[in-house]
Steps between C-alpha positions, in 0.01 A plus 500: 500500500788735574630446148164601348453802714861607424429470128179706536675775691787510256259546211275756665432825329372781721353707219315195363380413846329841540333467159385141577359600835283755323332231288511213758407671828546349841797274411839474680729545197865499423466607138619209290382505140283220370733376217775454765267299726379281215853416394604433852207271550602291195859484619402389850255246373759338271803513730387500862183287550564457876519878544183540300312252718621672814400843371159387390435339838577825685165680503405772533779696330607838631557683165292557183789371299506175684134451415581581135789256505277232646242556223773473232634185657156349475495594133813282455321184611405273203294229676134596525422340836806639669441843349138512610585396855765771526254758370243391765763514769623850402173668399377581853811720544460693172396849598555720194391513133854466358584168664151368426510596129854385433446146637404342172682162468469322167462168683149591613376479140562120507175413684225753451228286661674503835612860451143622443389322815770685689398830343147448623624450852720812472220733406299383802786611732476802735855606400523768234800360316382144512179604326706709253723196427197280445366742236850530351519124449188511298640786293851354444407136440128475396435742211547455132463137392437396864218740560171390664210728591502360856842658560366845433201421716743430786670839453175692468370340817791638710349741757772733630552869555875456523675715235753230399222244451282732296801598281575128438144436398519790256830374371361149452194632307722724278729208419195274444361754259833491312521121482130386502312813387176338376458283813578767749332804340148412640635545853580867408182549292284377784676698776580200715777679687474784747524842338867579600633160392288503185642837384858408606478176294392704197777749558766225521360322193522827306859548611590154368666457162343147488147637473409623146402857435157392387442313827638797698259737329204279590590429863575864570125559444419251781650717776263564785 
């Protein structure tokens, strides 16, 4: 653990720390940039498995960068079952949008049936970032060719006034409009979502380069 903390301190950037604090409030930060943390996670995972296990067992972490490193280490895991168990173990300690959103291991795509069951449990949690992560799973792994209407039903049924949850619902809907426009459009046309989330989803869809100009022109008219 001393080696990891030493590395983080040696790569801390005070100016970047102040910037990152402004967009990720409430975190105890050192100021290590994300690319450095990603590369360090890959290096540790390949060369020091015992250190990785010890680090991942030591929860909760003290610094934001430790949580980021933990998320990136999970992203290195290739086995679905092991990866999902590590996500489950770490998720209760995730307390910010950045760590939540950057924990997107490719291994989770190997068994969508189990993953969707896990997402359902996540959105029923009382923890903000567990709910957010459940919605994110459905956005990252269950759109496009894997889309099913029931997944959007899960997202639209989420009842929360938490900003970071509402933003993720809007982000999901905007991404779903980009990838499954015809299937998802009725949710917008019928005003299924609360007003703020509805309008934010439209805004984010209109900001996306993946939504056609024709579709943007139409959904702009659906703002409440």
